[in-house]
C-alpha positions in Angstrom: -1.4 176.5 102.6 1.2 174.2 103.7 4.7 174.7 102.5 4.9 171.1 101.3 1.7 171.7 99.3 3.7 173.6 96.8 5.2 170.4 95.6 2.2 169.7 93.6 3.7 171.7 90.8 5.8 169.8 88.2 9.6 169.8 89.0 11.8 171.6 86.4 15.0 169.7 85.4 17.9 171.5 83.8 19.7 169.7 81.1 23.1 170.6 79.6 23.4 170.7 75.8 25.1 167.6 74.5 28.7 168.0 73.3 29.2 167.4 69.7 30.6 163.9 69.1 34.1 163.5 67.8 34.6 161.2 64.9 35.2 157.7 66.0 38.7 157.7 64.5 39.8 160.7 66.6 41.1 158.5 69.4 43.2 156.4 67.0 45.4 159.1 65.3 45.4 160.3 61.8 43.8 158.2 59.1 46.3 155.9 57.2 47.4 157.3 53.8 46.0 155.8 50.8 47.8 153.0 48.9 49.3 155.2 46.3 50.9 157.6 48.9 52.3 154.6 50.8 53.9 153.2 47.7 55.5 156.5 46.9 56.9 156.9 50.3 58.3 153.3 50.2 59.9 154.0 46.8 61.5 157.2 48.1 62.9 155.4 51.2 64.3 152.6 49.0 65.9 155.0 46.6 67.5 156.8 49.6 68.8 153.5 50.9 70.2 152.6 47.5 71.9 156.0 47.2 73.4 155.5 50.7 74.7 152.1 49.8 76.2 153.4 46.6 77.9 156.2 48.4 79.3 153.8 51.0 80.6 151.5 48.2 82.1 154.4 46.4 83.8 155.6 49.5 85.2 152.2 50.4 86.3 151.6 46.8 87.9 155.0 46.7 89.8 154.3 49.9 90.9 150.9 48.6 92.0 152.4 45.3 93.9 155.2 47.1 95.5 152.6 49.3 96.5 150.5 46.3 97.9 153.5 44.4 100.0 154.5 47.4 101.3 151.0 47.8 102.4 150.8 44.2 104.1 154.2 44.4 105.8 153.2 47.7 107.1 150.0 46.1 108.5 152.0 43.2 110.2 154.4 45.7 111.6 151.4 47.6 113.1 149.8 44.5 114.6 153.2 43.5 116.3 153.5 46.9 117.7 149.9 47.0 118.9 149.9 43.4 120.6 153.4 43.8 122.4 152.0 46.8 123.5 148.9 44.9 124.9 151.0 42.1 126.4 153.9 44.1 127.5 152.2 47.3 128.5 148.8 46.0 129.1 148.8 42.2 130.9 152.1 41.8 133.4 151.6 44.7 134.0 148.0 43.7 135.2 148.9 40.1 137.2 151.8 41.4 139.0 149.4 43.7 139.6 146.9 41.0 141.1 149.6 38.7 143.5 151.2 41.2 146.5 149.1 40.3 148.8 146.9 42.3 148.3 146.8 46.1 148.2 144.4 49.0 146.0 141.4 48.2 144.7 141.0 51.7 143.7 144.7 51.9 141.9 144.5 48.6 140.1 141.3 49.6 139.0 142.9 52.9 137.5 145.9 51.0 135.7 143.7 48.6 134.4 141.6 51.5 132.9 144.7 53.0 131.2 145.6 49.7 129.9 142.0 49.5 128.3 142.5 52.9 126.7 145.7 51.7 125.3 143.9 48.6 123.9 141.1 50.9 122.2 143.8 53.0 120.5 145.1 49.8 119.2 141.6 49.1 117.7 141.4 52.7 116.3 144.9 52.3 114.5 144.0 49.1 113.1 140.8 50.4 111.5 142.8 53.2 109.5 145.0 50.8 105.7 145.1 51.0 105.0 143.9 47.5 101.6 144.7 45.8 100.2 141.8 43.7 100.8 143.7 40.4 104.5 144.0 41.3 105.2 140.3 42.2 107.0 139.6 38.9 109.1 142.7 39.2 110.0 141.7 42.7 111.2 138.3 41.6 113.5 139.8 39.0 114.7 142.5 41.4 115.8 139.8 43.9 117.6 138.0 41.1 119.5 141.2 40.1 120.7 141.8 43.7 121.6 138.1 44.3 123.7 138.1 41.1 125.7 141.0 42.4 126.1 139.7 45.9 127.2 136.2 44.7 129.6 137.7 42.1 131.3 139.8 44.8 131.6 136.7 47.1 133.4 134.7 44.5 135.7 137.5 43.3 136.7 138.2 46.9 137.7 134.6 47.3 139.8 134.7 44.1 141.8 137.8 44.9 144.7 136.2 46.8 145.3 133.7 43.9 145.1 136.5 41.4 148.1 138.2 43.1 150.1 134.9 42.9 152.3 133.8 40.1 152.2 131.7 37.0 149.3 129.6 36.1 147.6 130.1 39.5 147.4 133.8 38.9 146.3 133.4 35.3 143.6 131.0 36.2 142.3 133.4 38.9 142.2 136.3 36.5 140.2 134.2 34.1 137.8 133.2 36.9 137.4 136.8 38.0 136.6 137.8 34.4 134.0 135.0 34.2 132.3 136.3 37.4 132.1 139.7 35.9 129.4 138.3 33.7 127.2 138.1 36.7 127.3 141.9 37.0 126.6 142.3 33.3 123.7 139.9 33.6 122.3 141.8 36.5 122.2 145.0 34.5 120.5 143.3 31.6 117.9 141.7 33.8 117.1 145.0 35.5 116.7 146.8 32.2 114.8 144.1 30.4 112.6 142.9 33.3 112.4 145.0 36.4 112.0 148.4 34.8 109.3 147.3 32.3 107.4 145.3 34.9 107.3 148.2 37.3 106.1 150.5 34.6 103.4 148.0 33.5 102.2 147.7 37.1 101.8 151.4 37.5 100.2 152.1 34.1 97.7 149.2 34.6 96.4 151.0 37.7 96.2 154.4 36.0 99.4 155.8 37.6 101.4 157.9 35.3 104.3 160.4 35.7 106.3 158.2 38.1 110.1 158.1 37.6 111.4 154.5 37.5 115.1 154.2 38.4 117.6 152.8 35.9 120.6 150.7 37.0 124.1 150.3 35.8 126.2 148.3 38.2 129.0 147.4 35.8 131.2 150.2 34.6 133.3 150.1 31.5 131.0 147.6 29.8 132.2 144.3 28.5 135.9 145.2 28.9 135.8 143.5 32.3 135.0 140.2 30.7 138.5 140.1 29.2 140.9 138.3 31.6 143.8 140.5 30.2 141.9 143.7 31.0 141.1 142.4 34.5 144.7 141.5 35.1 145.9 144.9 33.7 143.5 146.8 36.0 144.1 144.7 39.0 147.9 144.7 38.9 148.1 148.3 37.6 149.9 147.5 34.4 149.1 146.6 30.8 152.5 145.6 29.6 153.7 148.4 31.9 150.8 150.8 31.6 148.7 152.2 34.5 145.0 152.7 34.6 145.2 155.8 32.5 146.8 153.9 29.6 150.2 155.7 30.1 153.3 153.8 31.2 153.7 153.6 34.9 156.6 155.7 36.5 160.1 154.3 36.4 162.1 152.1 34.1 160.6 149.6 31.8 162.1 146.7 29.7 163.7 143.3 29.6 167.2 142.0 29.0 167.9 138.7 27.2 170.2 136.6 29.3 170.8 133.4 27.4 169.5 131.0 24.8 170.0 127.2 24.8 169.0 124.2 22.8 169.0 121.3 25.1 172.2 121.4 27.1 173.9 123.6 24.4 174.1 127.2 25.3 174.3 129.3 22.2 177.1 131.9 21.9 176.3 135.3 20.2 177.5 135.6 16.7 179.2 138.8 17.6 181.9 136.7 19.2 182.5 134.8 16.0 181.3 131.6 17.7 179.5 128.8 15.8 177.4 126.3 17.7 176.8 122.9 16.3 173.6 121.2 17.5 172.2 117.8 16.6 168.9 118.3 14.8 165.8 116.6 16.1 162.2 116.2 15.2 161.3 118.8 17.9 164.0 121.3 18.4 163.2 123.5 21.5 164.8 126.8 22.4 165.1 127.7 26.1 165.2 131.5 26.4 166.1 133.1 29.7 165.5 136.8 30.2 164.9 139.3 33.1 162.4 142.0 33.8 164.9 144.9 34.4 162.3 147.6 34.9 160.5 148.9 37.9 157.0 147.5 37.0 155.5 144.2 36.3 154.9 143.7 32.6 152.1 141.8 30.9 151.7 140.1 27.5 155.4 140.1 26.8 156.2 138.7 23.4 159.3 136.5 22.8 160.1 135.1 19.4 162.7 132.8 17.7 163.6 133.1 14.0 165.7 130.6 12.1 167.0 131.8 8.8 169.0 129.5 6.5 168.5 127.3 3.4 164.8 127.2 2.5 162.1 129.2 4.2 162.5 131.2 7.4 161.0 129.7 10.5 159.5 132.1 13.1 157.8 131.1 16.3 156.4 133.7 18.7 155.3 133.1 22.3 153.5 135.5 24.7 154.3 135.5 28.4 151.3 136.5 30.4 153.3 138.4 33.1 156.8 139.1 34.1 157.6 140.3 37.6 159.9 143.3 38.2 163.6 142.4 38.9 162.9 138.7 38.3 164.2 136.2 35.8 161.8 134.4 33.4 162.5 131.2 31.5 160.4 130.2 28.5 160.6 127.1 26.2 159.8 127.7 22.6 159.5 124.6 20.3 160.4 125.2 16.7 157.6 123.1 15.5 159.4 121.8 12.4 162.8 120.5 11.3 165.5 123.2 10.8 167.8 123.3 7.8 170.5 120.6 8.3 174.2 120.7 7.4 174.3 124.4 6.7 174.9 127.5 8.7 171.8 129.2 10.0 171.2 132.5 11.7 169.0 132.2 14.8 167.6 135.4 16.1 165.9 135.6 19.6 164.1 138.8 20.5 161.9 140.3 23.2 159.3 142.8 22.0 159.4 146.3 23.3 157.0 147.2 26.1 155.5 150.7 26.7 157.9 153.0 28.3 161.0 151.0 27.4 163.8 153.1 26.0 166.9 150.9 26.0 166.5 148.1 23.4 170.1 147.1 23.0 169.8 144.0 25.2 166.4 142.8 23.9 167.8 140.9 21.0 170.6 138.5 20.1 171.8 136.5 17.1 173.5 133.2 17.0 175.2 131.1 14.2 174.0 127.5 14.5 174.7 124.5 12.4 172.1 121.7 12.8 173.6 118.2 12.1 172.0 114.8 11.7 172.2 112.3 14.5 
């Protein structure tokens, strides 16, 4: 049998078992969630986003609130610093200088000029503040307060040389200085009535409590400085011879009457037995000459003339604003009404005692005068 003859038998074919089919979706990943699951997931994501936005808003708002609160507190601290400087470094030394008594006018003016410069620095300092919106009204009033103080010092410094002059010039300067003192009083009132309450309102409005708000008192001794006589007394160191403590200044005090005349007629004291005849007129005027014989200038010195004869007594007083030590003063005192005519009258001229004056023997003199017609 041929080898090839064996091929007549059927050929056996081996087949491998088929692999199980994967689901058709296996190649495309997991199956999509159902609609309800998708909506739930979307809601959770949206809620998370909303929470995140809220947290960011709260964080930003908290930062802004904290920043605003700090700005308000910083402003209050800045106001406290500048107003304390104004009161302590300007107002206090100014009134101490003004009350120290007589001194060199140019030295006093220089010292007040320096305080004026300090006050102007306070104004510049306040204008440079970072001002929160809720404090804008307080800031306007604060600047007004500081400007009133700086301007008042400027004007007073300019008046000081005249205040140490004589006569009407000095009196006018004293009145002007007293008027300028009203600027300081006004500054204290504006601060108390406007600045303090407005700062407090700004803090409370923003929920800030427990902050100390500075007070202010620039003007010492209250309204006394509005009186020209008080200003003069403090500035010159005497109030009819008294110093800043109210006690007489050291040394001698007093005046001496030198002469009395009516027109060109000098009256002779009645102690000499002399009788002076003087033509009566519609406006008899006595010219009284006296001297400040003490060691201090005196203020508000009262001189009076009394005419006693037939009918009622006539008394006319006059106050001299200031007498200078060791200098002679002349004052004219009109009688103001017709004196008794044709009869002897006793004319008494006197200078009132000043504090600290001990010798009064030369303060007063009497004269016998007959007023005649024509």
